[in-house]
SEGU-851666 format. One record per atom (N, C-alpha, C): residue in three letters; atom name; x, y, z. Coordinates in nm, 2 decimals. Layout:
% residues N
 drense bagu      X      Y      Z
    Ala   CA      X      Y      Z
...
END
This chain:
% residues 182
 drense bagu      X      Y      Z
    Met    N -23.54  -7.16  21.56
    Met   CA -23.62  -7.09  21.66
    Met    C -23.60  -6.94  21.64
    His    N -23.70  -6.86  21.64
    His   CA -23.70  -6.72  21.62
    His    C -23.68  -6.65  21.75
    Leu    N -23.62  -6.53  21.74
    Leu   CA -23.59  -6.45  21.86
    Leu    C -23.73  -6.40  21.92
    Leu    N -23.82  -6.38  21.83
    Leu   CA -23.95  -6.33  21.88
    Leu    C -24.03  -6.44  21.95
    Ser    N -24.00  -6.56  21.93
    Ser   CA -24.08  -6.67  22.00
    Ser    C -24.02  -6.70  22.13
    Leu    N -23.91  -6.64  22.17
    Leu   CA -23.85  -6.67  22.31
    Leu    C -23.93  -6.59  22.41
    Ser    N -23.91  -6.63  22.53
    Ser   CA -23.98  -6.56  22.64
    Ser    C -23.91  -6.42  22.65
    Pro    N -23.98  -6.32  22.70
    Pro   CA -23.93  -6.18  22.70
    Pro    C -23.80  -6.18  22.78
    Thr    N -23.78  -6.25  22.89
    Thr   CA -23.66  -6.23  22.96
    Thr    C -23.54  -6.31  22.89
    Leu    N -23.57  -6.42  22.83
    Leu   CA -23.47  -6.50  22.76
    Leu    C -23.43  -6.42  22.64
    Gly    N -23.52  -6.36  22.57
    Gly   CA -23.49  -6.28  22.45
    Gly    C -23.41  -6.16  22.49
    Ala    N -23.44  -6.10  22.60
    Ala   CA -23.36  -5.98  22.64
    Ala    C -23.22  -6.02  22.68
    Arg    N -23.21  -6.14  22.74
    Arg   CA -23.07  -6.18  22.78
    Arg    C -22.99  -6.22  22.65
    Leu    N -23.05  -6.28  22.56
    Leu   CA -22.99  -6.31  22.43
    Leu    C -22.94  -6.19  22.36
    Ala    N -23.03  -6.09  22.35
    Ala   CA -23.00  -5.96  22.29
    Ala    C -22.89  -5.89  22.36
    Leu    N -22.89  -5.89  22.49
    Leu   CA -22.79  -5.83  22.57
    Leu    C -22.65  -5.90  22.55
    Thr    N -22.66  -6.03  22.54
    Thr   CA -22.53  -6.11  22.52
    Thr    C -22.48  -6.08  22.38
    Cys    N -22.56  -6.07  22.28
    Cys   CA -22.51  -6.04  22.14
    Cys    C -22.46  -5.90  22.14
    Leu    N -22.52  -5.80  22.21
    Leu   CA -22.47  -5.66  22.21
    Leu    C -22.34  -5.66  22.28
    Leu    N -22.32  -5.73  22.39
    Leu   CA -22.20  -5.73  22.47
    Leu    C -22.09  -5.80  22.38
    Gly    N -22.12  -5.89  22.30
    Gly   CA -22.03  -5.96  22.21
    Gly    C -21.98  -5.86  22.11
    Leu    N -22.06  -5.77  22.06
    Leu   CA -22.02  -5.67  21.96
    Leu    C -21.92  -5.57  22.03
    Val    N -21.95  -5.54  22.15
    Val   CA -21.87  -5.44  22.22
    Val    C -21.73  -5.50  22.24
    Ala    N -21.72  -5.63  22.27
    Ala   CA -21.60  -5.69  22.30
    Ala    C -21.51  -5.72  22.17
    Leu    N -21.57  -5.70  22.06
    Leu   CA -21.49  -5.73  21.93
    Leu    C -21.38  -5.64  21.93
    Pro    N -21.26  -5.68  21.87
    Pro   CA -21.15  -5.59  21.86
    Pro    C -21.18  -5.48  21.76
    Ala    N -21.12  -5.36  21.79
    Ala   CA -21.14  -5.24  21.71
    Ala    C -21.07  -5.27  21.57
    Pro    N -21.12  -5.21  21.47
    Pro   CA -21.06  -5.23  21.34
    Pro    C -20.91  -5.19  21.35
    Ala    N -20.83  -5.25  21.27
    Ala   CA -20.68  -5.22  21.27
    Ala    C -20.66  -5.08  21.23
    Gln    N -20.56  -5.01  21.30
    Gln   CA -20.53  -4.87  21.28
    Gln    C -20.43  -4.87  21.16
    Thr    N -20.43  -4.76  21.09
    Thr   CA -20.34  -4.74  20.98
    Thr    C -20.20  -4.72  21.04
    Ile    N -20.10  -4.79  21.00
    Ile   CA -19.96  -4.77  21.04
    Ile    C -19.89  -4.69  20.94
    Thr    N -19.82  -4.58  20.99
    Thr   CA -19.74  -4.50  20.90
    Thr    C -19.60  -4.56  20.90
    Val    N -19.56  -4.58  20.78
    Val   CA -19.42  -4.64  20.76
    Val    C -19.32  -4.52  20.76
    Pro    N -19.22  -4.53  20.84
    Pro   CA -19.12  -4.42  20.84
    Pro    C -19.06  -4.40  20.70
    Arg    N -19.03  -4.27  20.68
    Arg   CA -18.98  -4.23  20.55
    Arg    C -18.84  -4.29  20.53
    Tyr    N -18.76  -4.30  20.63
    Tyr   CA -18.62  -4.34  20.62
    Tyr    C -18.60  -4.45  20.73
    Glu    N -18.52  -4.55  20.71
    Glu   CA -18.49  -4.64  20.81
    Glu    C -18.42  -4.58  20.93
    Glu    N -18.35  -4.47  20.91
    Glu   CA -18.28  -4.40  21.01
    Glu    C -18.37  -4.35  21.12
    Glu    N -18.50  -4.32  21.08
    Glu   CA -18.59  -4.26  21.18
    Glu    C -18.63  -4.36  21.29
    Thr    N -18.61  -4.49  21.26
    Thr   CA -18.64  -4.59  21.36
    Thr    C -18.53  -4.60  21.46
    Lys    N -18.41  -4.55  21.44
    Lys   CA -18.30  -4.56  21.53
    Lys    C -18.32  -4.46  21.64
    Val    N -18.27  -4.49  21.76
    Val   CA -18.27  -4.40  21.87
    Val    C -18.15  -4.31  21.85
    Asp    N -18.18  -4.18  21.86
    Asp   CA -18.07  -4.08  21.84
    Asp    C -17.97  -4.09  21.96
    Thr    N -17.84  -4.09  21.93
    Thr   CA -17.74  -4.09  22.03
    Thr    C -17.73  -3.95  22.09
    Pro    N -17.74  -3.93  22.22
    Pro   CA -17.73  -3.80  22.28
    Pro    C -17.59  -3.74  22.24
    Val    N -17.59  -3.61  22.21
    Val   CA -17.47  -3.54  22.18
    Val    C -17.44  -3.44  22.29
    Pro    N -17.33  -3.45  22.36
    Pro   CA -17.30  -3.36  22.47
    Pro    C -17.28  -3.21  22.41
    Leu    N -17.32  -3.12  22.48
    Leu   CA -17.30  -2.98  22.44
    Leu    C -17.16  -2.94  22.44
    Pro    N -17.11  -2.87  22.34
    Pro   CA -16.97  -2.84  22.33
    Pro    C -16.94  -2.71  22.42
    Pro    N -16.81  -2.68  22.44
    Pro   CA -16.78  -2.55  22.50
    Pro    C -16.82  -2.45  22.40
    Phe    N -16.84  -2.32  22.45
    Phe   CA -16.87  -2.21  22.35
    Phe    C -16.75  -2.19  22.26
    Pro    N -16.78  -2.16  22.14
    Pro   CA -16.67  -2.15  22.04
    Pro    C -16.56  -2.04  22.07
    Lys    N -16.44  -2.07  22.04
    Lys   CA -16.33  -1.97  22.04
    Lys    C -16.33  -1.90  21.91
    Thr    N -16.31  -1.77  21.91
    Thr   CA -16.30  -1.69  21.79
    Thr    C -16.21  -1.75  21.69
    Ala    N -16.10  -1.80  21.73
    Ala   CA -16.00  -1.86  21.64
    Ala    C -16.05  -1.98  21.57
    Asp    N -16.15  -2.05  21.62
    Asp   CA -16.20  -2.17  21.56
    Asp    C -16.32  -2.15  21.47
    Leu    N -16.36  -2.03  21.46
    Leu   CA -16.48  -2.00  21.37
    Leu    C -16.43  -1.97  21.23
    Val    N -16.48  -2.06  21.14
    Val   CA -16.45  -2.04  20.99
    Val    C -16.57  -1.99  20.92
    Arg    N -16.55  -1.88  20.85
    Arg   CA -16.66  -1.81  20.78
    Arg    C -16.70  -1.89  20.65
    Phe    N -16.82  -1.92  20.64
    Phe   CA -16.87  -1.98  20.52
    Phe    C -16.91  -1.87  20.42
    Pro    N -16.85  -1.87  20.30
    Pro   CA -16.87  -1.76  20.21
    Pro    C -17.01  -1.76  20.15
    Thr    N -17.08  -1.65  20.16
    Thr   CA -17.22  -1.64  20.11
    Thr    C -17.23  -1.51  20.02
    Ser    N -17.31  -1.52  19.92
    Ser   CA -17.34  -1.40  19.84
    Ser    C -17.49  -1.37  19.84
    Trp    N -17.57  -1.46  19.90
    Trp   CA -17.72  -1.45  19.90
    Trp    C -17.78  -1.39  20.02
    Thr    N -17.69  -1.34  20.12
    Thr   CA -17.74  -1.28  20.24
    Thr    C -17.64  -1.18  20.29
    Ser    N -17.69  -1.08  20.36
    Ser   CA -17.59  -0.98  20.42
    Ser    C -17.54  -1.04  20.56
    Asn    N -17.60  -1.15  20.60
    Asn   CA -17.55  -1.21  20.73
    Asn    C -17.42  -1.28  20.70
    Glu    N -17.34  -1.29  20.80
    Glu   CA -17.22  -1.37  20.80
    Glu    C -17.24  -1.51  20.87
    Val    N -17.20  -1.62  20.81
    Val   CA -17.23  -1.75  20.86
    Val    C -17.09  -1.81  20.89
    Tyr    N -17.08  -1.86  21.02
    Tyr   CA -16.96  -1.92  21.07
    Tyr    C -16.99  -2.06  21.12
    Val    N -16.89  -2.15  21.11
    Val   CA -16.90  -2.28  21.18
    Val    C -16.77  -2.30  21.27
    Asp    N -16.80  -2.35  21.39
    Asp   CA -16.69  -2.37  21.48
    Asp    C -16.62  -2.51  21.45
    Ile    N -16.50  -2.50  21.39
    Ile   CA -16.43  -2.62  21.35
    Ile    C -16.36  -2.69  21.47
    Gly    N -16.36  -2.63  21.58
    Gly   CA -16.29  -2.68  21.70
    Gly    C -16.37  -2.79  21.77
    Asn    N -16.50  -2.79  21.74
    Asn   CA -16.58  -2.89  21.82
    Asn    C -16.68  -2.96  21.73
    Leu    N -16.64  -3.01  21.61
    Leu   CA -16.72  -3.09  21.53
    Leu    C -16.74  -3.23  21.59
    Val    N -16.86  -3.28  21.58
    Val   CA -16.89  -3.41  21.64
    Val    C -16.94  -3.50  21.52
    Phe    N -16.86  -3.60  21.48
    Phe   CA -16.89  -3.69  21.37
    Phe    C -16.96  -3.81  21.43
    Gly    N -17.09  -3.83  21.40
    Gly   CA -17.17  -3.94  21.45
    Gly    C -17.14  -4.06  21.36
    Asp    N -17.17  -4.18  21.41
    Asp   CA -17.16  -4.30  21.34
    Asp    C -17.27  -4.33  21.24
    Asp    N -17.37  -4.24  21.24
    Asp   CA -17.49  -4.26  21.16
    Asp    C -17.50  -4.15  21.05
    Glu    N -17.38  -4.11  20.99
    Glu   CA -17.38  -4.01  20.89
    Glu    C -17.43  -3.87  20.94
    Thr    N -17.41  -3.85  21.07
    Thr   CA -17.46  -3.72  21.13
    Thr    C -17.34  -3.64  21.17
    Leu    N -17.35  -3.51  21.15
    Leu   CA -17.25  -3.42  21.20
    Leu    C -17.32  -3.32  21.29
    Ser    N -17.26  -3.30  21.41
    Ser   CA -17.31  -3.19  21.50
    Ser    C -17.21  -3.08  21.51
    Tyr    N -17.25  -2.96  21.51
    Tyr   CA -17.16  -2.85  21.49
    Tyr    C -17.22  -2.72  21.55
    Thr    N -17.14  -2.62  21.59
    Thr   CA -17.19  -2.50  21.64
    Thr    C -17.19  -2.40  21.52
    Leu    N -17.30  -2.33  21.51
    Leu   CA -17.32  -2.23  21.40
    Leu    C -17.33  -2.09  21.46
    Leu    N -17.27  -2.00  21.40
    Leu   CA -17.29  -1.86  21.43
    Leu    C -17.34  -1.78  21.31
    Val    N -17.45  -1.71  21.33
    Val   CA -17.50  -1.63  21.22
    Val    C -17.49  -1.49  21.28
    Arg    N -17.41  -1.40  21.21
    Arg   CA -17.39  -1.26  21.25
    Arg    C -17.47  -1.17  21.16
    Gly    N -17.56  -1.10  21.21
    Gly   CA -17.64  -1.01  21.12
    Gly    C -17.57  -0.89  21.08
    Ser    N -17.62  -0.82  20.98
    Ser   CA -17.55  -0.70  20.93
    Ser    C -17.53  -0.59  21.03
    Gly    N -17.62  -0.59  21.13
    Gly   CA -17.61  -0.50  21.24
    Gly    C -17.52  -0.54  21.36
    Gly    N -17.46  -0.66  21.35
    Gly   CA -17.37  -0.71  21.45
    Gly    C -17.43  -0.81  21.55
    Ala    N -17.56  -0.83  21.54
    Ala   CA -17.62  -0.93  21.64
    Ala    C -17.57  -1.07  21.60
    Glu    N -17.54  -1.14  21.71
    Glu   CA -17.49  -1.28  21.69
    Glu    C -17.58  -1.38  21.75
    Asn    N -17.61  -1.48  21.67
    Asn   CA -17.70  -1.59  21.71
    Asn    C -17.62  -1.72  21.70
    Tyr    N -17.60  -1.79  21.81
    Tyr   CA -17.53  -1.91  21.82
    Tyr    C -17.63  -2.03  21.83
    Ser    N -17.60  -2.14  21.77
    Ser   CA -17.68  -2.26  21.79
    Ser    C -17.59  -2.38  21.77
    Phe    N -17.63  -2.48  21.84
    Phe   CA -17.56  -2.61  21.83
    Phe    C -17.66  -2.70  21.76
    Glu    N -17.62  -2.76  21.64
    Glu   CA -17.71  -2.83  21.55
    Glu    C -17.65  -2.96  21.50
    Ser    N -17.74  -3.04  21.45
    Ser   CA -17.70  -3.16  21.39
    Ser    C -17.76  -3.17  21.24
    Leu    N -17.68  -3.22  21.15
    Leu   CA -17.72  -3.24  21.02
    Leu    C -17.70  -3.39  20.98
    Arg    N -17.81  -3.46  20.93
    Arg   CA -17.80  -3.60  20.90
    Arg    C -17.80  -3.61  20.75
    Cys    N -17.68  -3.66  20.69
    Cys   CA -17.66  -3.67  20.55
    Cys    C -17.75  -3.77  20.48
    Asn    N -17.77  -3.89  20.54
    Asn   CA -17.85  -4.00  20.47
    Asn    C -18.00  -3.97  20.46
    Ser    N -18.05  -3.87  20.53
    Ser   CA -18.19  -3.83  20.51
    Ser    C -18.21  -3.69  20.47
    Gly    N -18.11  -3.61  20.47
    Gly   CA -18.12  -3.47  20.43
    Gly    C -18.20  -3.39  20.54
    Glu    N -18.17  -3.41  20.66
    Glu   CA -18.25  -3.34  20.77
    Glu    C -18.15  -3.27  20.87
    Arg    N -18.21  -3.18  20.94
    Arg   CA -18.13  -3.10  21.04
    Arg    C -18.22  -3.08  21.17
    Arg    N -18.15  -3.05  21.28
    Arg   CA -18.22  -3.01  21.40
    Arg    C -18.13  -2.93  21.48
    Val    N -18.20  -2.85  21.57
    Val   CA -18.13  -2.76  21.66
    Val    C -18.13  -2.83  21.80
    Leu    N -18.01  -2.84  21.86
    Leu   CA -18.00  -2.91  21.99
    Leu    C -18.00  -2.80  22.10
    Ala    N -17.94  -2.69  22.07
    Ala   CA -17.93  -2.58  22.18
    Ala    C -17.90  -2.45  22.11
    Tyr    N -17.94  -2.34  22.19
    Tyr   CA -17.92  -2.21  22.15
    Tyr    C -17.82  -2.14  22.24
    Gly    N -17.73  -2.06  22.19
    Gly   CA -17.63  -1.98  22.27
    Gly    C -17.70  -1.87  22.34
    Lys    N -17.65  -1.84  22.46
    Lys   CA -17.70  -1.73  22.54
    Lys    C -17.59  -1.63  22.56
    Arg    N -17.63  -1.51  22.60
    Arg   CA -17.53  -1.40  22.61
    Arg    C -17.42  -1.43  22.70
    Asp    N -17.44  -1.51  22.81
    Asp   CA -17.34  -1.54  22.90
    Asp    C -17.25  -1.65  22.85
    Arg    N -17.26  -1.69  22.73
    Arg   CA -17.18  -1.79  22.66
    Arg    C -17.20  -1.93  22.72
    Thr    N -17.33  -1.96  22.75
    Thr   CA -17.37  -2.09  22.79
    Thr    C -17.48  -2.13  22.70
    Trp    N -17.52  -2.26  22.71
    Trp   CA -17.62  -2.31  22.62
    Trp    C -17.76  -2.32  22.68
    Ser    N -17.86  -2.30  22.61
    Ser   CA -18.00  -2.33  22.65
    Ser    C -18.05  -2.44  22.56
    Val    N -18.08  -2.56  22.61
    Val   CA -18.13  -2.67  22.53
    Val    C -18.26  -2.64  22.46
    Ser    N -18.26  -2.68  22.33
    Ser   CA -18.38  -2.65  22.25
    Ser    C -18.49  -2.74  22.30
    Arg    N -18.61  -2.68  22.30
    Arg   CA -18.73  -2.76  22.34
    Arg    C -18.78  -2.85  22.23
    Asn    N -18.75  -2.81  22.11
    Asn   CA -18.79  -2.89  21.99
    Asn    C -18.67  -2.94  21.92
    Gln    N -18.64  -3.06  21.94
    Gln   CA -18.52  -3.12  21.88
    Gln    C -18.56  -3.22  21.76
    Asn    N -18.68  -3.20  21.71
    Asn   CA -18.72  -3.29  21.60
    Asn    C -18.64  -3.26  21.47
    Trp    N -18.62  -3.36  21.39
    Trp   CA -18.55  -3.35  21.27
    Trp    C -18.64  -3.28  21.17
    Gln    N -18.59  -3.19  21.09
    Gln   CA -18.66  -3.12  20.98
    Gln    C -18.59  -3.14  20.85
    Arg    N -18.67  -3.16  20.75
    Arg   CA -18.62  -3.17  20.61
    Arg    C -18.55  -3.04  20.57
    Ile    N -18.44  -3.06  20.50
    Ile   CA -18.36  -2.95  20.45
    Ile    C -18.41  -2.91  20.31
    Val    N -18.45  -2.79  20.29
    Val   CA -18.50  -2.75  20.16
    Val    C -18.42  -2.63  20.11
    Asp    N -18.42  -2.61  19.98
    Asp   CA -18.35  -2.50  19.92
    Asp    C -18.44  -2.38  19.92
    Thr    N -18.42  -2.29  20.02
    Thr   CA -18.49  -2.16  20.02
    Thr    C -18.40  -2.05  20.04
    Gln    N -18.44  -1.93  20.01
    Gln   CA -18.35  -1.81  20.02
    Gln    C -18.32  -1.79  20.17
    Ile    N -18.42  -1.80  20.26
    Ile   CA -18.39  -1.79  20.40
    Ile    C -18.32  -1.91  20.45
    Asn    N -18.22  -1.89  20.52
    Asn   CA -18.14  -2.00  20.58
    Asn    C -18.08  -2.10  20.47
    Arg    N -18.05  -2.04  20.36
    Arg   CA -18.00  -2.13  20.25
    Arg    C -17.87  -2.20  20.29
    His    N -17.80  -2.15  20.39
    His   CA -17.68  -2.22  20.43
    His    C -17.70  -2.37  20.47
    Tyr    N -17.82  -2.40  20.52
    Tyr   CA -17.84  -2.54  20.55
    Tyr    C -17.84  -2.63  20.43
    Phe    N -17.90  -2.58  20.32
    Phe   CA -17.91  -2.65  20.20
    Phe    C -17.76  -2.67  20.14
    Glu    N -17.69  -2.56  20.15
    Glu   CA -17.55  -2.56  20.09
    Glu    C -17.46  -2.65  20.18
    Phe    N -17.48  -2.65  20.31
    Phe   CA -17.41  -2.74  20.40
    Phe    C -17.43  -2.89  20.36
    Tyr    N -17.56  -2.92  20.34
    Tyr   CA -17.60  -3.05  20.30
    Tyr    C -17.55  -3.09  20.16
    Arg    N -17.57  -3.01  20.07
    Arg   CA -17.53  -3.04  19.93
    Arg    C -17.38  -3.03  19.90
    Asp    N -17.32  -2.93  19.95
    Asp   CA -17.18  -2.90  19.91
    Asp    C -17.07  -2.90  20.01
    Val    N -17.10  -2.91  20.14
    Val   CA -17.00  -2.90  20.24
    Val    C -16.99  -3.03  20.33
    Phe    N -17.09  -3.06  20.40
    Phe   CA -17.08  -3.17  20.50
    Phe    C -17.11  -3.31  20.44
    Cys    N -17.18  -3.32  20.34
    Cys   CA -17.22  -3.45  20.28
    Cys    C -17.17  -3.47  20.14
    Thr    N -17.15  -3.59  20.11
    Thr   CA -17.12  -3.63  19.97
    Thr    C -17.23  -3.74  19.94
    Gly    N -17.32  -3.70  19.86
    Gly   CA -17.44  -3.79  19.85
    Gly    C -17.51  -3.81  19.98
    Lys    N -17.53  -3.93  20.03
    Lys   CA -17.60  -3.95  20.15
    Lys    C -17.50  -3.99  20.27
    Ser    N -17.37  -3.96  20.24
    Ser   CA -17.26  -4.00  20.33
    Ser    C -17.20  -3.87  20.39
    Leu    N -17.15  -3.88  20.51
    Leu   CA -17.08  -3.77  20.57
    Leu    C -16.94  -3.76  20.51
    Glu    N -16.89  -3.64  20.47
    Glu   CA -16.76  -3.61  20.42
    Glu    C -16.65  -3.65  20.52
    Arg    N -16.54  -3.68  20.47
    Arg   CA -16.42  -3.70  20.56
    Arg    C -16.39  -3.56  20.62
    Lys    N -16.33  -3.56  20.74
    Lys   CA -16.31  -3.43  20.81
    Lys    C -16.23  -3.33  20.72
    Ile    N -16.12  -3.38  20.67
    Ile   CA -16.03  -3.29  20.59
    Ile    C -16.11  -3.23  20.47
    Asp    N -16.19  -3.31  20.40
    Asp   CA -16.26  -3.26  20.29
    Asp    C -16.37  -3.17  20.33
    Leu    N -16.43  -3.20  20.44
    Leu   CA -16.54  -3.11  20.50
    Leu    C -16.48  -2.97  20.53
    Leu    N -16.36  -2.97  20.59
    Leu   CA -16.30  -2.84  20.63
    Leu    C -16.26  -2.76  20.50
    Asn    N -16.21  -2.83  20.40
    Asn   CA -16.18  -2.76  20.28
    Asn    C -16.30  -2.71  20.21
    Asn    N -16.41  -2.79  20.21
    Asn   CA -16.54  -2.74  20.15
    Asn    C -16.59  -2.62  20.22
    Leu    N -16.58  -2.62  20.35
    Leu   CA -16.63  -2.51  20.43
    Leu    C -16.56  -2.38  20.40
    Arg    N -16.43  -2.39  20.40
    Arg   CA -16.34  -2.27  20.37
    Arg    C -16.37  -2.22  20.23
    Arg    N -16.39  -2.30  20.13
    Arg   CA -16.41  -2.26  19.99
    Arg    C -16.55  -2.22  19.96
    Gly    N -16.64  -2.26  20.05
    Gly   CA -16.78  -2.23  20.02
    Gly    C -16.85  -2.34  19.95
    Gly    N -16.80  -2.46  19.96
    Gly   CA -16.86  -2.58  19.90
    Gly    C -16.78  -2.64  19.79
    Arg    N -16.81  -2.76  19.75
    Arg   CA -16.74  -2.83  19.64
    Arg    C -16.76  -2.76  19.51
    Glu    N -16.88  -2.72  19.48
    Glu   CA -16.92  -2.66  19.36
    Glu    C -16.83  -2.53  19.33
    Arg    N -16.81  -2.45  19.43
    Arg   CA -16.73  -2.33  19.41
    Arg    C -16.59  -2.37  19.39
    Ala    N -16.54  -2.48  19.45
    Ala   CA -16.40  -2.52  19.43
    Ala    C -16.38  -2.56  19.29
    Leu    N -16.48  -2.63  19.23
    Leu   CA -16.47  -2.68  19.09
    Leu    C -16.49  -2.57  18.99
    Asn    N -16.58  -2.48  19.02
    Asn   CA -16.61  -2.37  18.93
    Asn    C -16.61  -2.23  19.01
    Pro    N -16.49  -2.17  19.02
    Pro   CA -16.48  -2.06  19.11
    Pro    C -16.57  -1.94  19.09
    Gly    N -16.62  -1.92  18.97
    Gly   CA -16.71  -1.81  18.94
    Gly    C -16.86  -1.85  18.96
    Ser    N -16.89  -1.97  18.99
    Ser   CA -17.03  -2.02  19.00
    Ser    C -17.10  -1.97  19.12
    Glu    N -17.23  -1.97  19.12
    Glu   CA -17.32  -1.94  19.23
    Glu    C -17.42  -2.04  19.24
END
């Protein structure tokens, strides 16, 4: 039977039924983005904010690529069970300005994030953007790359605390092995 040979009302009903059937069809499948690392599917464990660092606990990380001084508070290192280290960072500019931040670095994926920023009254302001960012080797903020490659991590694993502290004081594993290297 042809659609044209049906009565006008029956044909209209059939056409409407077919049209509604098309509307009710499921939408085409959406493309699913596969996470780059298995670790991204884990829920991050909240890290409590540390007390503001004591001057005696700040260890200077030797740098030759910037006029800024870079320090890590060794009194409040937080070792996570997922190859993550949370630490307080102080970057002191050549003019004396001090910028404190509480950050995490994840060895198994080569990422970092800022959890909080230090305020003048020596309290913390929680970061609005706590997303993980890839660590790249750039002249600006090169210390993150060196922390990842030579200080906090060994391959994709977190260093043992004693090795990490020694690496930090020496300026990384590479400098310890080759004292004149950069």
